[in-house]
TIGUNU-835147 format. One record per residue (C-alpha): residue in one letter; x, y, z. Coordinates in steps of 0.5 Angstrom, whole numbers, plus 500, padded with zeros to 3 digits. Each point is the difference from the previous one (the first is absolute). Layout:
# TIGUNU-835147
aXYZ/...
# end
This chain:
# TIGUNU-835147
m460522494/s499507504/v504502506/v495501505/l502504506/r498500507/p497506503/g506505502/a505497495/p502504494/a495499494/l503497494/q497498493/g502495495/s500493499/l505494501/v499493497/t499503493/p504498494/a503507500/f502500507/m503493499/a504502494/n503506504/p498501508/y505506501/p496506498/a495497505/y505499506/r503507499/a493503500/w499496507/q506503503/e499507498/a493499503/g502498507/p504495504/i495495501/h493498497/w494495501/s498496495/d494495500/e502496494/f506496503/f497494504/g494504503/g504506502/a507502501/w505506501/l505502495/v507503501/t504502494/r505504502/h507497501/a501502507/d493497502/v501494496/q506498504/q497502506/v494495499/l505494498/q505501506/d495503506/p498494504/r493503501/f499498493/s499492501/a501496494/q495495502/r494502496/t497493496/g494499505/a495505497/w503500493/v499492500/k493500504/d497505495/r501496494/e496494504/a493498497/a499495506/p504500507/g506496500/e500500492/l507502500/k503497506/g505496497/f503507496/q500504507/a503494503/l506501496/f500507497/a500503507/r506496502/a505503494/l505504502/l497506497/f495500504/l503499507/d502505506/a505499505/p502495504/d498495494/h503504494/p507501503/r500493502/i498497493/r504505496/k506498504/v499493497/l499503493/n506505500/a504494500/g498498493/f502507497/r507501503/p505503495/d504494500/i494496498/l498505495/q507500497/g499492499/l494501496/a502505495/p503496495/h494495500/i496507499/e504502494/q500493497/v492500501/v500507497/t504498494/e496494499/l494504499/l503505495/d503494496/r493498500/v498507497/d505499495/r498494498/v492501499/e499508499/q497502493/a503506497/g504501506/t494502504/f498497507/d496501506/f505501506/i495499505/e498493498/a507498497/v504503506/a496504506/r495495501/p504493501/l506503503/p498501507/v497494501/q506496498/v504504504/m496499506/a500493499/l507500500/v500504507/l494495503/g504494498/i495498494/d503496495/q495501495/p495505500/h492498501/k497501493/d494504504/f505505504/m499506496/a492499500/w500499507/s504506501/e496504495/d493498504/l503503506/a502506497/s493501497/f498500507/i505504503/g501505495/e493502499/a497506504/q493497501/p502492499/t493496498/r498494503/a502496494/q507503500/a500498508/r498493498/s505499495/a506503504/q497495506/a501494495/s507502497/l502501507/l498493503/a503497494/m506503501/g500498507/r499493498/y506500495/f504503506/e498494505/s502495495/l507504499/l501500507/v499493501/l506499496/k504506503/r499497507/k503493497/t506503496/p501507502/g504505495/d503507501/d493503497/l495504504/v495495500/s505495504/r501506504/l493501502/a499493501/q506500505/a498506503/q493497502/s503494503/r504505505/g494504501/e501506497/i495499495/k493498503/g495496497/g499497493/a496506498/e505505502/l506496496/l495499494/a498507500/q508502499/c501496494/a494502496/m501507501/l507500499/l499497493/f494505499/a504506502/g506498496/h496499494/e496506500/t504506502/t506497495/r496499494/h497507500/l507503502/l503497494/g495502495/s499507502/s508501500/v501498493/q494504498/a502506504/l507500497/l498498493/a495506500/h506505502/p506497495/a505505502/q500496507/w500493497/q506503496/r504502506/l499494503/a502496494/r507504500/e500500508/p497494503/e504501506/l494505501/l495494501/p499500507/s498507501/a496500494/v496494503/r499504506/e497506496/l496495496/l497498506/r498507502/f498502494/e495494499/s499497507/p497493498/v496500507/q496507500/y497499507/t500496506/g495500506/r501501507/r494500506/v500505505/a502497506/a497505505/d496507499/m505505498/v500507496/l504500494/h500507496/g494503504/r496494498/q497495505/l502493499/r496494503/r503494503/g499494494/e500505494/l504499494/v505504498/l503499493/a508503499/m500502493/i507498498/g499501493/a498507502/a506501505/g505498494/r498506496/d499505506/p504507498/a501501507/r505494500/y502500493/h502505495/d497500494/p496493502/d497499493/v507500497/l503493499/d508501502/i504494501/e505504503/r496503505/h504501507/q494499504/v497494498/a498496506/s492499500/l495497504/a498495494/f503494505/g496503506/s504503506/g500498507/p499493503/h496498494/v506502495/c499494494/i504494502/g502499493/a502507498/a507498498/l498494496/t495504496/l506505499/m505495498/e494497495/a499507497/r508501499/i501493497/v494501495/l502507498/g507498499/q499495495/l495504496/l505505499/t505496498/r496495496/w495505497/p503507501/g495502494/l494498504/s494504498/l493501502/l495498495/d494503503/a500507503/a494499505/p502494504/r494496503/w500501508/g496495504/d494502504/k501499507/p502506504/a504497505/y505498494/r504504495/g501495495/l500498492/v495495497/a504500494/l506503497/a502499493/l507501498/r504500494/s507497502/g504503495/a504494499/e501501493/c504507502/l508500502/k500498507/s503507502/p496506504/i495503495/s501508499/g496505497/s494500505/t497505504/a497499507/
# end
């Protein structure tokens, strides 16, 4: 995918969605940062501006002149016939991710109640138990001490955790497949019509599932997020069935995708830097700062989009109303103007705050939950298998440029080793 720039924008050469880029996009990001603050590419959704420097990415995420309402053309461009994706757009466009004020703060206020610190603390023992059960299963079924961390832990855990948050007793067998169909559409630079159709089918299936669940929650409400949403609708704080179902579906999707990718990339990065892994094994109190550094180092979300709300000039470039701007979060996390030695993983980095969870009004509503999941998983891995190691030096990264995530991560548990920090390795 070549970067094709609008007249007057600085010229860049290269390709994007190639195996080499997906394996390591950071040299390309650095080249774009050095070439200039803003570039045009006609390869994203029919054309978009790219900003890669930390200050500019933060501005786009915080400035109300850049609108989160961006699904209309995105969906319509995939239609084979007018109205083919009408059901998809009706739900997709009402999700919190794609709303501006006044709808966004109204709905976010309702959802915030489900992520209060006391509620998350109450979930912590349950998450610990789920992680323990997943790792126990690895112990029972692993062969020669090897397993795929993505399939065994990173993929199933977030769905089970979001089920707890949403008040679902037993996750539906298709939750992960539905989520992955949505990710396939959202994560592509140029999603195909087939991907849009699959995403529509899965989003509508999610909607039907939550319609049935909401009937039960209205009869017997609990202290869970779906019950809170149902009660908020009865008070007029959530408007209409589509708005209600959209929040349920997108919470499940967003909680699954970002956490799954963070877990996989975090384990891979630490094991690829064994001195950092050893340090955490000796000093688990470093886990909170380590997780935030891992988010900066390999952001699960590599970019997010905004629409220009009114004609404006940015870095001398004329941006027209309705044009798409991509805030390249993954590039911002490696910006040398913001971070010293940005390509170095340092779990004690003092300046670790990143844009991985966004910034401004749309900062990730489940950020604290995701951080908790990562800390619990890493903590249990370090305690159970301090000798954990990579089986493959070349990890298998996914092919969706919006997400930085592993398809598989083959590990050796080191269960046959003494349960004490490994020694003698170098970073």
